[in-house]
DRENDO-1510 file (C-alpha; in Angstrom, 1 decimal, always signed):
<recs>
REC; n; res; u; v; w
REC; 1; ILE; +6.4; +127.0; +96.0 .
REC; 2; LEU; +3.1; +125.3; +96.4 .
REC; 3; ALA; +4.3; +122.3; +94.4 .
REC; 4; HIS; +7.3; +122.0; +96.6 .
REC; 5; GLY; +5.4; +122.4; +99.8 .
REC; 6; HIS; +2.9; +119.7; +98.8 .
REC; 7; ALA; +5.7; +117.3; +97.6 .
REC; 8; MET; +7.5; +117.7; +100.9 .
REC; 9; VAL; +4.5; +117.3; +103.2 .
REC; 10; PHE; +2.7; +114.5; +101.3 .
REC; 11; GLY; +5.9; +113.1; +99.7 .
REC; 12; PHE; +8.5; +113.2; +102.4 .
REC; 13; VAL; +6.4; +113.2; +105.5 .
REC; 14; GLY; +3.4; +111.2; +104.1 .
REC; 15; LEU; +5.3; +108.5; +102.4 .
REC; 16; PHE; +7.6; +108.2; +105.4 .
REC; 17; ILE; +4.7; +107.8; +107.8 .
REC; 18; LEU; +3.0; +105.2; +105.5 .
REC; 19; GLY; +6.2; +103.2; +105.1 .
REC; 20; PHE; +7.1; +103.4; +108.8 .
REC; 21; ALA; +3.6; +102.5; +109.8 .
REC; 22; PHE; +3.5; +99.4; +107.6 .
REC; 23; GLN; +6.9; +98.2; +108.9 .
REC; 24; ALA; +6.9; +99.2; +112.6 .
REC; 25; PHE; +3.3; +99.2; +113.9 .
REC; 26; PRO; +2.8; +95.4; +113.3 .
REC; 27; ARG; +6.1; +94.8; +115.2 .
REC; 28; PHE; +5.0; +97.1; +118.0 .
REC; 29; LYS; +1.9; +94.9; +118.3 .
REC; 30; HIS; +3.8; +91.6; +117.9 .
REC; 31; THR; +1.8; +90.6; +114.9 .
REC; 32; SER; +2.0; +90.8; +111.1 .
REC; 33; LEU; +0.6; +93.4; +108.8 .
REC; 34; THR; -2.9; +92.4; +107.6 .
REC; 35; ARG; -3.5; +92.7; +103.9 .
REC; 36; PRO; +0.1; +93.5; +102.9 .
REC; 37; ARG; -0.8; +93.6; +99.2 .
REC; 38; ALA; -3.3; +96.4; +99.9 .
REC; 39; ALA; -0.6; +98.2; +101.9 .
REC; 40; ILE; +1.8; +97.9; +98.9 .
REC; 41; ILE; -0.8; +99.5; +96.6 .
REC; 42; ALA; -1.1; +102.6; +98.9 .
REC; 43; LEU; +2.5; +103.6; +98.3 .
REC; 44; PRO; +2.4; +104.0; +94.5 .
REC; 45; LEU; -1.1; +105.6; +94.8 .
REC; 46; MET; +0.4; +108.3; +97.0 .
REC; 47; LEU; +3.4; +108.7; +94.8 .
REC; 48; ALA; +1.3; +109.0; +91.6 .
REC; 49; GLY; -0.9; +111.5; +93.3 .
REC; 50; ILE; +2.1; +113.6; +94.4 .
REC; 51; LEU; +3.6; +113.5; +90.9 .
REC; 52; LEU; +0.3; +114.4; +89.2 .
REC; 53; GLN; -0.3; +117.3; +91.6 .
REC; 54; THR; +3.2; +118.6; +91.1 .
REC; 55; ALA; +2.5; +118.5; +87.3 .
REC; 56; GLY; -0.8; +120.3; +88.0 .
REC; 57; HIS; +0.9; +123.0; +90.0 .
REC; 58; LEU; +3.6; +123.5; +87.4 .
REC; 59; THR; +1.3; +123.7; +84.5 .
REC; 60; ALA; -1.4; +126.0; +86.1 .
REC; 61; PRO; -3.2; +127.8; +84.7 .
REC; 62; ARG; -2.8; +126.1; +81.4 .
REC; 63; GLY; -4.1; +122.8; +80.0 .
REC; 64; ALA; -5.7; +120.2; +82.2 .
REC; 65; TYR; -4.1; +121.5; +85.5 .
REC; 66; LEU; -7.4; +121.3; +87.4 .
REC; 67; LEU; -8.1; +117.8; +86.2 .
REC; 68; LEU; -4.6; +116.8; +87.2 .
REC; 69; GLY; -5.1; +118.3; +90.7 .
REC; 70; LEU; -8.5; +116.5; +91.1 .
REC; 71; ILE; -7.1; +113.1; +90.0 .
REC; 72; ALA; -4.1; +113.6; +92.2 .
REC; 73; GLY; -6.3; +114.4; +95.2 .
REC; 74; LEU; -8.4; +111.4; +94.7 .
REC; 75; LEU; -5.3; +109.1; +94.4 .
REC; 76; GLN; -4.0; +110.6; +97.7 .
REC; 77; VAL; -7.3; +110.1; +99.5 .
REC; 78; ALA; -7.4; +106.5; +98.3 .
REC; 79; ALA; -3.8; +106.0; +99.5 .
REC; 80; VAL; -4.5; +107.4; +103.0 .
REC; 81; ALA; -7.8; +105.6; +103.3 .
REC; 82; LEU; -6.4; +102.3; +102.1 .
REC; 83; SER; -3.4; +102.5; +104.4 .
REC; 84; GLY; -5.6; +103.5; +107.3 .
REC; 85; TRP; -7.9; +100.5; +106.7 .
REC; 86; VAL; -4.9; +98.1; +106.6 .
REC; 87; LEU; -3.5; +99.6; +109.9 .
REC; 88; ALA; -6.9; +99.5; +111.6 .
REC; 89; ARG; -7.3; +95.8; +110.7 .
REC; 90; THR; -3.8; +95.1; +111.9 .
REC; 91; PHE; -4.5; +96.9; +115.3 .
REC; 92; ARG; -7.8; +95.1; +115.6 .
REC; 93; VAL; -6.3; +91.6; +114.9 .
REC; 94; ALA; -3.4; +92.2; +117.4 .
REC; 95; ARG; -5.9; +92.9; +120.2 .
REC; 96; LYS; -3.1; +94.6; +122.2 .
REC; 97; PRO; -4.2; +98.1; +123.0 .
REC; 98; GLU; -1.4; +100.5; +123.8 .
REC; 99; PRO; -1.3; +104.1; +125.1 .
REC; 100; TYR; -0.1; +105.4; +121.7 .
REC; 101; ASP; -3.0; +103.9; +119.8 .
REC; 102; ALA; -5.2; +107.0; +120.2 .
REC; 103; PHE; -2.3; +109.2; +118.9 .
REC; 104; VAL; -1.8; +107.0; +115.8 .
REC; 105; LEU; -5.6; +107.1; +115.1 .
REC; 106; SER; -5.8; +110.8; +115.6 .
REC; 107; ALA; -2.8; +111.4; +113.3 .
REC; 108; TRP; -4.4; +109.2; +110.6 .
REC; 109; ILE; -7.6; +111.1; +110.9 .
REC; 110; TRP; -5.7; +114.4; +110.4 .
REC; 111; LEU; -3.8; +112.9; +107.4 .
REC; 112; LEU; -7.1; +111.8; +105.9 .
REC; 113; ALA; -8.6; +115.3; +106.5 .
REC; 114; ALA; -5.6; +116.8; +104.8 .
REC; 115; ALA; -6.0; +114.5; +101.8 .
REC; 116; VAL; -9.7; +115.2; +101.5 .
REC; 117; LEU; -9.1; +119.0; +101.7 .
REC; 118; ASN; -6.2; +118.8; +99.2 .
REC; 119; PRO; -8.2; +119.0; +96.0 .
REC; 120; PHE; -10.1; +122.0; +97.3 .
REC; 121; ILE; -6.9; +123.7; +98.4 .
REC; 122; PHE; -5.4; +123.0; +95.0 .
REC; 123; TRP; -8.3; +124.5; +93.3 .
REC; 124; LEU; -8.5; +127.4; +95.7 .
REC; 125; PHE; -4.9; +128.4; +95.1 .
REC; 126; GLU; -4.4; +127.6; +91.4 .
REC; 127; ALA; -7.7; +128.8; +90.1 .
REC; 128; ALA; -7.6; +132.2; +91.7 .
REC; 129; PRO; -8.8; +134.7; +89.0 .
REC; 130; THR; -6.4; +137.5; +90.0 .
REC; 131; ARG; -3.1; +137.9; +91.8 .
REC; 132; GLU; -4.8; +139.7; +94.6 .
REC; 133; GLN; -7.3; +136.9; +95.0 .
REC; 134; PHE; -4.5; +134.3; +94.9 .
REC; 135; LEU; -2.5; +136.2; +97.6 .
REC; 136; TRP; -5.6; +136.5; +99.8 .
REC; 137; ARG; -6.4; +132.8; +99.5 .
REC; 138; VAL; -2.9; +131.7; +100.3 .
REC; 139; ALA; -2.6; +134.1; +103.2 .
REC; 140; SER; -6.0; +132.9; +104.6 .
REC; 141; PHE; -5.9; +129.1; +104.0 .
REC; 142; ASN; -2.3; +127.9; +103.6 .
REC; 143; ILE; -1.2; +128.2; +107.2 .
REC; 144; PRO; -4.3; +126.4; +108.7 .
REC; 145; TYR; -3.9; +123.7; +106.0 .
REC; 146; ARG; -0.2; +123.2; +106.7 .
REC; 147; ASP; -1.1; +123.1; +110.4 .
REC; 148; ILE; -3.5; +120.2; +109.7 .
REC; 149; GLN; -0.7; +118.4; +107.9 .
REC; 150; LEU; +2.2; +119.1; +110.1 .
REC; 151; LEU; +0.8; +119.5; +113.6 .
REC; 152; GLY; -2.3; +117.3; +113.2 .
REC; 153; THR; -0.5; +114.5; +111.3 .
REC; 154; ALA; +3.3; +114.7; +111.8 .
REC; 155; ALA; +3.5; +116.0; +115.4 .
REC; 156; ILE; +0.7; +113.8; +116.7 .
REC; 157; MET; +2.3; +110.7; +115.0 .
REC; 158; ILE; +5.7; +111.6; +116.5 .
REC; 159; LEU; +4.1; +111.9; +120.0 .
REC; 160; GLY; +2.4; +108.5; +119.6 .
REC; 161; VAL; +5.6; +106.8; +118.4 .
REC; 162; SER; +7.5; +108.5; +121.2 .
REC; 163; LEU; +5.2; +107.0; +123.8 .
REC; 164; HIS; +6.3; +103.6; +122.5 .
REC; 165; PHE; +10.0; +104.2; +122.1 .
REC; 166; LEU; +11.1; +106.7; +124.7 .
REC; 167; PRO; +10.2; +104.8; +127.9 .
REC; 168; HIS; +12.2; +101.8; +126.7 .
REC; 169; ALA; +15.1; +103.8; +125.2 .
REC; 170; TYR; +15.6; +105.8; +128.4 .
REC; 171; GLY; +14.6; +103.2; +131.0 .
REC; 172; LEU; +11.5; +105.2; +132.1 .
REC; 173; HIS; +8.3; +103.7; +133.4 .
REC; 174; GLU; +5.5; +102.9; +131.0 .
REC; 175; PRO; +3.1; +105.8; +130.3 .
REC; 176; SER; -0.3; +105.6; +131.9 .
</recs>
């Protein structure tokens, strides 16, 4: 269940946000993506991290599962940091501030926070010494961690992108 949850949030949501951001945000700003080669590197880093973490979850508590989880977490942090750097440079070069910029920045900070916390969460859940300790840790930390991922990242990013799309799509006035 933990492997599936992680693969869905970082895989489906995270990779979608990265791919969408690289394709759409430069167009929103009427510019091109700065450092596109660096952006291309972020996607396989994230994918490798997701696959390694899935392997770590599935092999726990045997073998090198903790090492897999740590390496996976570092790859995912690198992917989020690299993609955030590329997008920040793109926004800076465009010099076209928009009302949604703060939402995008906030969502990226939450995504980075989730990526930084990820190795700790992996260890917390998978290295629990007893079933009772595991259940207590999941009950105590899984929901706040998923809130960081889903509300902090996905919901805030959706709000930001909606500020760009919805006024034009529905003929509404520009947001203040």
